[in-house]
C-alpha positions as CSV (number, residue, x, y, z in Angstrom):
1,X,14.1,32.8,-67.8
2,X,14.3,32.9,-64.0
3,X,17.5,32.8,-62.3
4,X,18.1,29.5,-60.2
5,X,17.6,31.4,-56.9
6,X,14.0,32.7,-58.3
7,X,13.1,29.4,-59.5
8,X,14.0,27.6,-56.2
9,X,12.2,30.3,-54.0
10,X,8.8,30.2,-56.3
11,X,8.5,33.8,-55.6
12,X,9.1,36.6,-58.2
13,X,7.4,39.5,-56.5
14,X,6.5,40.7,-53.1
15,X,2.9,40.2,-52.1
16,X,0.3,43.0,-52.7
17,X,0.2,43.5,-49.0
18,X,3.8,43.7,-48.4
19,X,4.1,46.3,-51.6
20,X,1.3,48.6,-50.1
21,X,2.8,48.4,-46.7
22,X,6.4,49.0,-48.1
23,X,5.2,52.3,-49.9
24,X,2.9,53.6,-46.9
25,X,5.9,53.2,-44.6
26,X,8.2,55.0,-46.9
27,X,5.6,57.9,-47.7
28,X,5.5,58.2,-43.9
29,X,9.0,57.9,-43.0
30,X,9.7,60.6,-45.8
31,X,7.0,62.8,-44.4
32,X,8.5,62.5,-40.9
33,X,11.8,63.5,-41.7
34,X,10.7,66.6,-43.6
35,X,8.7,67.4,-40.7
36,X,11.4,67.0,-38.3
37,X,13.8,69.2,-40.5
38,X,11.1,71.9,-40.5
39,X,10.6,71.8,-36.9
40,X,14.3,71.9,-36.1
41,X,15.4,74.7,-38.7
42,X,12.6,76.9,-39.5
43,X,11.6,79.7,-37.0
44,X,7.8,79.1,-36.8
45,X,5.3,80.6,-34.1
46,X,4.7,78.5,-30.9
47,X,1.2,77.1,-32.0
48,X,2.2,76.1,-35.4
49,X,5.3,74.3,-33.8
50,X,2.9,72.7,-31.3
51,X,0.6,71.6,-34.3
52,X,3.5,70.0,-36.2
53,X,4.8,68.0,-33.1
54,X,1.3,66.8,-32.5
55,X,1.0,65.8,-36.2
56,X,4.6,64.4,-36.2
57,X,3.8,62.3,-33.2
58,X,0.5,60.9,-34.9
59,X,2.1,59.9,-38.0
60,X,5.1,58.2,-36.1
61,X,2.9,56.1,-34.1
62,X,0.8,55.3,-37.3
63,X,4.0,54.3,-39.1
64,X,5.1,52.3,-36.0
65,X,2.0,50.1,-36.2
66,X,2.5,49.7,-40.0
67,X,6.2,48.7,-39.3
68,X,4.9,46.0,-37.0
69,X,2.5,44.7,-39.7
70,X,5.2,44.7,-42.3
71,X,7.7,42.7,-39.9
72,X,4.8,40.2,-39.0
73,X,4.0,39.9,-42.8
74,X,7.6,39.3,-43.8
75,X,7.9,36.6,-41.0
76,X,5.1,34.7,-42.3
77,X,5.3,35.2,-46.2
78,X,8.1,34.3,-48.2
79,X,10.1,37.2,-50.0
80,X,11.7,36.8,-53.7
81,X,15.2,35.5,-53.7
82,X,17.9,38.0,-54.7
83,X,19.4,37.4,-58.3
84,X,21.3,34.1,-58.3
85,X,24.4,35.5,-59.8
86,X,24.6,38.3,-57.1
87,X,28.0,38.0,-55.4
88,X,27.6,36.5,-52.0
89,X,29.1,39.7,-50.2
90,X,26.6,41.8,-51.9
91,X,23.8,39.6,-50.8
92,X,25.1,39.7,-47.2
93,X,25.3,43.5,-47.4
94,X,21.7,43.6,-48.7
95,X,20.5,41.5,-45.8
96,X,22.5,43.6,-43.2
97,X,20.9,46.9,-44.8
98,X,17.6,45.4,-44.6
99,X,18.0,44.5,-41.1
100,X,19.4,47.8,-40.3
101,X,16.3,49.5,-41.7
102,X,13.9,47.5,-40.0
103,X,15.9,48.2,-36.7
104,X,15.9,52.0,-37.1
105,X,12.5,52.0,-38.3
106,X,11.5,50.7,-34.8
107,X,13.9,52.6,-32.8
108,X,12.9,56.0,-34.1
109,X,9.0,55.9,-33.1
110,X,10.0,53.9,-29.9
111,X,12.6,56.7,-29.0
112,X,10.2,59.4,-30.0
113,X,7.6,57.8,-27.8
114,X,9.9,57.5,-24.8
115,X,10.9,61.0,-25.3
116,X,7.5,62.2,-25.2
117,X,7.0,60.3,-22.1
118,X,9.9,61.6,-20.2
119,X,9.3,65.2,-21.6
120,X,9.6,67.9,-18.6
121,X,6.7,69.7,-20.4
122,X,4.4,66.9,-20.0
123,X,2.4,67.7,-23.1
124,X,-0.1,65.0,-23.6
125,X,-0.5,63.1,-27.1
126,X,-3.7,62.9,-29.0
127,X,-3.3,61.1,-31.9
128,X,-4.8,63.3,-34.9
129,X,-6.7,65.3,-32.3
130,X,-8.9,62.5,-31.4
131,X,-7.4,59.5,-29.7
132,X,-5.4,59.9,-26.3
133,X,-2.2,58.2,-26.5
134,X,-0.5,57.1,-23.1
135,X,2.9,57.6,-22.0
136,X,5.3,54.7,-21.5
137,X,5.3,53.5,-17.9
138,X,8.0,54.2,-15.5
139,X,9.5,57.0,-17.8
140,X,6.5,59.4,-17.1
141,X,7.1,59.0,-13.3
142,X,10.8,59.8,-13.2
143,X,12.0,62.2,-10.6
144,X,14.7,63.7,-12.6
145,X,13.4,63.7,-16.5
146,X,15.6,66.3,-17.9
147,X,18.8,64.2,-18.5
148,X,16.8,61.1,-19.7
149,X,14.9,63.5,-22.1
150,X,18.3,64.9,-23.4
151,X,19.8,61.4,-24.0
152,X,16.7,60.3,-25.8
153,X,16.6,63.5,-28.1
154,X,20.2,62.5,-29.1
155,X,19.3,59.1,-29.7
156,X,16.3,60.1,-32.0
157,X,18.0,62.7,-33.6
158,X,21.2,60.6,-34.7
159,X,18.9,57.5,-35.6
160,X,16.9,59.9,-38.0
161,X,19.9,60.9,-39.9
162,X,21.1,57.3,-39.9
163,X,17.8,56.0,-41.4
164,X,17.8,58.9,-44.1
165,X,21.5,57.7,-45.0
166,X,20.4,54.1,-45.3
167,X,17.2,55.1,-47.2
168,X,19.5,56.9,-49.8
169,X,21.8,53.9,-50.0
170,X,18.6,51.8,-50.3
171,X,17.3,54.0,-53.2
172,X,20.8,54.0,-54.8
173,X,21.1,50.1,-54.9
174,X,17.7,49.8,-56.4
175,X,18.5,52.1,-59.2
176,X,21.6,50.3,-59.8
177,X,19.8,46.9,-60.2
178,X,17.4,48.6,-62.5
179,X,19.7,50.7,-64.7
180,X,23.2,49.2,-64.4
181,X,22.6,45.5,-63.7
182,X,19.2,45.4,-65.5
183,X,17.8,42.7,-63.3
184,X,14.4,42.1,-61.7
185,X,15.0,43.5,-58.0
186,X,13.5,46.9,-58.4
187,X,10.3,45.3,-60.1
188,X,9.6,43.0,-57.4
189,X,8.6,45.8,-55.0
190,X,6.9,48.1,-57.5
191,X,3.0,48.1,-57.8
192,X,1.6,46.4,-60.5
193,X,-1.2,48.0,-62.7
194,X,-1.8,45.1,-65.2
195,X,-5.3,45.1,-66.9
196,X,-7.8,42.9,-65.3
197,X,-8.5,41.4,-68.8
198,X,-6.5,40.5,-72.0
199,X,-7.1,43.3,-74.6
200,X,-9.2,42.1,-77.5
201,X,-7.6,42.1,-80.9
202,X,-8.9,44.1,-83.9
203,X,-12.1,42.5,-85.2
204,X,-13.2,40.7,-82.2
205,X,-16.7,41.2,-81.1
206,X,-17.1,42.4,-77.4
């Protein structure tokens, strides 16, 4: 039986579009974090670092567009309600965590774009080696770029760690719902692989 909250909302799962966007964004963000750690902590040759930075920027801009689509879809489509018996303080914490996730997911690509735009090196961005990507206006024409670039690097760096911490918390909460509370929350966002037709019983003709 559905909980009262689920019955009231009329929605028990995220839509297919929301699910696809969720997992594409998750894959993109985890890839970007891994690439960032590699670029920061491994000693690679200059050309490899350049290639990684270009790919990092390409994936980051792509993820930014996916996040914008996800936010637009979320604002125009009803999401499943949280379990009716979930304590109010946990519901508030869940909503705040989701808001923080969306906020950091937008802050990171925007701060990265701003950082590239104000870079003293002035290296152009070409998405996936094909599409030229412009710098942000004003930032690219500053007379003293170095201090602004340093500040943006700090913002990008700590926002990355903050997002990673929130992702770990998000995963832990989802696993708690699945294996401790035994409710429907995690299943709402998991892809569904149901068969397109009902299996035939033994003895039925094709």
